[in-house]
C-alpha positions in Angstrom: 36.6 -17.8 0.1 36.7 -20.0 3.3 33.6 -21.0 4.7 33.1 -21.2 8.4 31.2 -24.3 9.6 28.6 -23.2 11.5 24.8 -24.2 9.4 24.6 -26.1 6.0 26.9 -25.2 3.1 24.4 -26.3 0.2 23.1 -23.4 -0.7 22.3 -21.7 -4.1 24.2 -19.0 -4.2 22.8 -17.2 -7.8 18.3 -17.7 -6.3 19.6 -15.9 -2.7 21.7 -13.2 -5.4 19.0 -12.9 -7.2 16.6 -12.6 -4.4 18.5 -9.7 -2.9 18.8 -7.6 -6.0 15.2 -8.0 -6.7 14.3 -6.1 -3.3 16.4 -3.1 -5.0 17.6 -2.8 -0.9 21.3 -2.5 -1.6 23.3 0.4 -1.0 20.5 2.7 -0.6 20.2 5.2 1.3 19.9 4.9 5.7 15.6 4.5 6.3 14.5 5.0 9.7 11.9 2.6 9.6 14.9 0.2 9.8 17.3 2.4 12.1 14.4 2.8 14.5 14.5 -1.2 14.8 18.6 -1.4 14.8 18.7 1.1 17.7 15.7 -0.6 20.2 17.9 -3.6 19.8 20.8 -1.7 21.5 18.9 -0.4 24.0 17.4 -3.7 24.7 20.4 -6.0 25.3 22.7 -3.4 25.6 25.7 -3.7 23.7 27.7 -2.0 21.6 27.4 -2.7 18.2 24.7 -3.6 15.9 23.7 -4.7 12.6 21.5 -5.2 9.7 23.6 -7.0 7.5 23.1 -8.2 4.1 25.6 -10.4 2.2 26.3 -9.3 -1.7 29.0 -11.9 -3.6 31.9 -10.5 -1.7 30.8 -8.1 0.3 28.4 -7.3 3.9 26.3 -4.4 3.1 25.3 -3.0 6.3 21.5 -1.3 5.7 22.0 0.2 9.2 24.5 -0.2 12.0 25.4 0.8 14.7 29.3 0.4 16.8 31.1 -0.8 13.8 32.8 1.6 11.7 31.1 2.1 8.4 28.0 0.6 6.0 30.7 -2.2 3.9 32.5 -4.9 5.0 34.3 -7.6 3.2 31.6 -11.3 3.1 35.1 -13.7 3.6 35.5 -14.7 8.1 31.8 -13.1 8.1 29.9 -14.4 10.7 26.7 -12.8 9.2 27.5 -15.6 6.7 27.2 -18.6 8.8 24.0 -17.0 10.0 22.7 -17.1 6.9 23.9 -21.1 6.6 21.3 -22.2 9.2 18.2 -21.6 10.5 17.6 -20.4 13.9 19.3 -17.9 15.6 23.0 -18.4 16.3 24.6 -17.4 19.7 28.5 -17.4 20.0 29.3 -17.0 23.8 33.3 -16.0 23.1 34.5 -16.1 19.8 38.5 -16.8 21.6 36.8 -20.1 22.6 35.2 -21.1 19.8 36.4 -23.4 17.5 35.8 -22.7 14.6 36.0 -18.0 15.2 39.0 -18.0 17.8 41.3 -17.3 14.6 38.8 -15.4 13.4 40.2 -11.8 11.7 37.2 -9.9 12.8 37.9 -11.8 16.3 42.1 -11.4 16.7 42.1 -8.0 14.8 40.2 -5.0 15.2 37.1 -4.8 16.7 38.0 -8.4 18.9 34.7 -9.0 19.0 34.2 -12.1 21.4 30.4 -12.3 21.4 28.0 -12.6 18.3 24.1 -13.6 17.7 22.6 -12.6 14.8 19.9 -14.3 13.1 18.8 -15.1 9.3 16.5 -12.1 7.3 14.9 -13.5 4.4 13.8 -12.1 1.0 10.1 -13.2 0.3 10.8 -16.3 -1.2 12.5 -17.8 1.8 15.9 -17.2 0.4 18.8 -15.8 3.3 20.0 -12.6 2.4 21.3 -11.3 5.8 21.3 -11.1 9.2 20.0 -9.0 12.7 23.3 -9.2 14.8 24.5 -7.7 17.9 28.3 -7.7 18.9 30.3 -7.0 21.7 34.2 -7.4 22.2 33.2 -9.1 25.9 31.7 -12.7 26.3 28.0 -12.6 26.9 25.3 -15.0 26.6 21.7 -15.0 26.0 18.3 -16.6 27.6 16.0 -18.5 25.5 13.3 -14.6 26.6 16.4 -12.6 24.7 16.3 -14.8 22.1 13.2 -15.2 21.1 13.8 -11.3 21.0 16.0 -11.1 18.7 14.1 -13.5 16.5 11.5 -10.7 16.6 13.2 -8.2 16.0 15.0 -9.4 12.8 11.6 -10.2 11.5 10.4 -6.6 11.9 13.5 -5.8 10.2 12.6 -8.4 7.4 9.5 -7.0 7.2 10.2 -3.2 6.5 13.2 -4.6 3.8 10.8 -6.2 1.7 7.7 -3.7 2.6 8.8 -1.2 -0.3 9.3 -3.9 -2.9 5.7 -4.8 -2.0 4.5 -1.2 -2.5 6.0 -0.6 -5.0 4.3 -3.8 -7.1 1.1 -2.2 -5.2 0.9 1.0 -6.8 1.5 -0.1 -9.7 -1.1 -3.1 -10.3 -3.4 -0.7 -8.6 -2.8 2.2 -11.4 -2.6 -0.5 -13.5 -6.5 -1.0 -12.9 -7.3 2.9 -13.3 -10.0 3.2 -15.9 -8.8 3.7 -19.3 -9.5 6.5 -21.3 -13.0 6.5 -22.5 -13.3 6.9 -26.6 -15.4 10.2 -27.6 -18.8 9.8 -26.5 -20.9 12.2 -28.5 -22.7 14.4 -27.2 -21.1 13.9 -23.5 -17.7 15.4 -22.1 -16.3 12.8 -19.2 -13.2 13.4 -16.9 -12.3 11.9 -13.8 -8.7 11.7 -11.4 -8.0 10.5 -8.3 -5.0 11.4 -5.8 -4.2 9.0 -3.2 -3.2 10.1 0.7 -0.5 8.4 0.3 1.1 5.5 -1.4 -2.2 3.6 -2.0 -5.6 4.8 -2.0 -8.7 3.8 -0.9 -10.9 5.0 -3.2 -11.6 3.8 -6.9 -13.6 5.1 -9.7 -14.3 3.2 -13.0 -16.0 4.4 -16.1 -17.0 2.5 -19.4 -19.4 1.8 -22.3 -21.6 -0.4 -22.9 -24.6 -1.3 -25.3 -25.0 2.9 -24.9 -24.7 2.6 -21.5 -22.4 3.8 -19.9 -21.2 2.6 -16.1 -20.0 4.9 -13.3 -19.0 4.1 -9.9 -17.1 5.5 -7.4 -16.3 4.2 -3.9 -14.2 4.8 -0.8 -12.9 1.7 1.6 -13.0 2.6 5.4 -9.5 3.6 5.9 -5.9 4.0 4.4 -3.1 1.7 2.6 -2.8 -1.5 1.8 -5.6 -3.1 3.2 -8.2 -1.2 2.1 -6.0 -0.7 -1.0 -7.4 -4.3 -1.7 -10.7 -4.5 -0.4 -11.2 -1.9 -3.3 -10.1 -3.7 -6.0 -12.1 -6.6 -5.3 -15.3 -4.2 -5.0 -14.7 -3.2 -8.4 -14.1 -5.9 -9.5 -16.9 -7.7 -8.5 -18.7 -4.6 -10.1 -16.7 -5.3 -13.6 -18.1 -9.1 -12.9 -21.3 -9.5 -15.7 -22.1 -6.0 -16.4 -25.6 -7.9 -17.7 -26.7 -7.7 -13.6 -28.9 -5.1 -12.4 -26.8 -2.5 -10.5 -29.2 -3.0 -7.2 -28.8 -7.3 -7.8 -24.3 -5.9 -7.9 -24.8 -3.8 -5.0 -26.3 -6.7 -3.1 -23.8 -9.3 -4.2 -20.9 -7.2 -2.6 -22.8 -6.7 0.5 -23.5 -10.4 0.6 -18.9 -10.6 -0.4 -17.8 -8.5 2.0 -20.2 -9.1 5.2 -18.8 -12.8 4.0 -15.5 -12.2 4.1 -14.6 -8.6 6.5 -17.1 -9.2 8.7 -15.3 -9.6 11.5 -12.7 -6.5 10.5 -15.5 -3.7 10.9 -13.8 -2.8 7.0 -16.9 -1.2 4.8 -17.8 0.9 1.9 -19.5 3.2 1.1 -20.0 3.7 -2.3 -22.3 5.4 -6.1 -23.0 2.4 -9.2 -24.7 4.1 -10.9 -25.5 3.8 -14.9 -26.3 6.5 -17.9 -27.9 5.8 -20.6 -26.1 7.9 -23.3 -29.2 8.4 -25.5 -31.6 9.8 -23.3 -29.8 11.2 -20.0 -31.8 9.0 -17.9 -29.1 7.7 -14.9 -30.2 5.1 -12.9 -28.0 4.2 -9.3 -27.2 2.5 -6.7 -25.9 4.9 -3.3 -24.3 2.8 -0.6 -24.2 5.2 2.3 -21.7 7.5 0.3 -24.4 10.5 -0.4 -21.9 12.6 -2.4 -22.9 12.5 -5.9 -24.9 15.4 -7.0 -26.2 17.4 -10.7 -25.5 21.0 -11.6 -27.9 22.2 -13.9 -27.2 24.0 -16.8 -29.3 27.2 -14.8 -26.5 26.6 -11.7 -28.5 24.9 -9.6 -27.5 22.4 -7.5 -29.5 18.9 -6.1 -27.9 16.5 -4.9 -28.6 12.9 -5.4 -30.2 10.8 -2.4 -31.3 7.4 -2.6 -28.8 7.1 0.3 -28.5 3.0 1.7 -26.2 2.3 4.3 -22.7 1.0 3.2 -21.4 -2.3 1.5 -20.7 -4.4 3.6 -24.0 -3.6 5.9 -26.3 -4.0 3.5 -27.7 -6.6 5.3 -28.6 -4.6 7.7 -31.0 -2.9 6.4 -32.8 -4.9 3.3 -32.8 -4.1 -0.4 -31.5 -2.0 -2.1 -33.1 0.4 -3.5 -32.1 2.6 -7.3 -33.4 5.7 -8.3 -33.1 7.3 -11.2 -32.7 11.4 -12.8 -32.4 13.0 -15.8 -29.8 15.0 -17.0 -30.3 17.7 -19.6 -28.4 19.0 -22.0 -25.4 21.1 -20.3 -26.7 19.2 -16.5 -23.3 18.4 -15.1 -23.0 15.1 -13.1 -20.9 15.0 -10.1 -19.8 12.4 -8.1 -16.5 13.1 -5.1 -14.9 11.2 -1.7 -15.4 13.0 1.2 -11.3 13.4 0.9 -12.9 16.7 -2.0 -14.2 18.0 1.0 -11.2 18.5 2.9 -10.1 20.8 0.1 -12.4 22.8 -1.4 -14.2 26.7 0.3 -15.7 25.5 3.9 -17.6 28.3 3.5 -18.9 27.8 0.0 -18.4 24.2 -1.5 -20.4 24.0 -4.1 -20.0 27.3 -4.6 -15.9 26.5 -5.1 -16.9 23.1 -7.2 -18.8 25.3 -10.1 -16.9 28.0 -10.3 -14.3 25.9 -11.5 -15.9 23.6 -13.5 -17.2 26.6 -15.5 -14.0 28.6 -15.7 -11.5 25.8 -16.8 -13.4 23.5 -18.2 -14.4 19.3 -16.6 -10.5 17.8 -17.1 -8.9 22.0 -15.7 -11.8 20.7 -12.9 -10.2 17.3 -12.1 -6.4 19.5 -12.3 -7.2 21.9 -10.2 -8.4 19.0 -8.1 -4.9 16.8 -8.2 -3.0 20.4 -7.3 -4.9 21.3 -4.2 -5.1 17.7 -2.6 -1.0 17.2 -3.6 -0.1 20.7 -2.9 -2.0 20.7 0.9 -1.2 18.0 0.7 -4.9 16.3 1.4 -5.2 13.8 4.7 -7.6 11.9 2.5 -7.4 10.2 -1.1 -9.6 12.4 -2.9 -11.3 11.3 -6.1 -13.3 13.0 -8.7 -15.9 11.8 -11.5 -17.8 14.5 -13.6 -19.8 13.6 -16.9 -21.5 16.1 -19.2 -24.6 16.6 -21.6 -23.6 18.6 -24.4 -26.6 18.0 -26.1 
């Protein structure tokens, strides 16, 4: 393959190819998020041709293009090859007068290129896998502001290309953090489930048994997307650490952690954190601004578990955390949910909707019904439900 004399030929091709393939972008359908940047580049620079080009072995494959007539071309003699072998923006004002590119088949023949400007696109490891480039059939130049603008657009494209891979990894990790199925608990039935409004959930729930006690946690981070999902994972990990801590101590430590690390973001977390004695039915709990935990008594009455403090991350404003207690008798059901559930319940009779579903479908069936409703609408917010019933 003929290599242009722009940039440095010192490139680890095997590593670069591996990084490109790891993104999983090659030969994928058009992506409106990338196409939007391509259209914007054409409008800003007033050029007839724009391409998001990825260099794959012996071809250049275009994830997005305008005016080039197709998504694939030979990599040999490609302008983008030269761009990917250097740092910074490559600008060729008049290829017909350029010592390297004057005889290039893309200049001497169709499409008779004269102007080219491209900026490298990098994989997460820094490997230069392609370019965002603008092209014209007449000579042009770019001033420093325009060069900086092309670089910004390339960084935007780069972010969009790696976003799906990062998101896929994050979804896998978040799913792995979901609580494992509990072993059978003599005298108790437990069911739980969650549906994210987007790819990642800002809700989380956790259930585990230790020394005859069931720890129950449900929390909801303000907002949706990657940021809240990261915070949710951190809160879950903190509550899992040192399980011998009293509930109030665990919640107080998270208050301090969130206020210290995220105080400037105005991000907070509402949550319910409880410990149920499986022998006696005694439930101790701390409610941090959540106020969505209830007991459905065996006689059909609802009891709202009111022990509401400020959300996590704001606890320092409200003094010391306090725990409350309630006892679950035979046939009683503890239900805790995120506020996303409210969006899918019968607005005229939400308690009747939940109570009827529990009676007709049982705990597992009720959780599945919540999932079905959340996925079918779809719900505007994450939906998480935890239900625990004392059988005897």
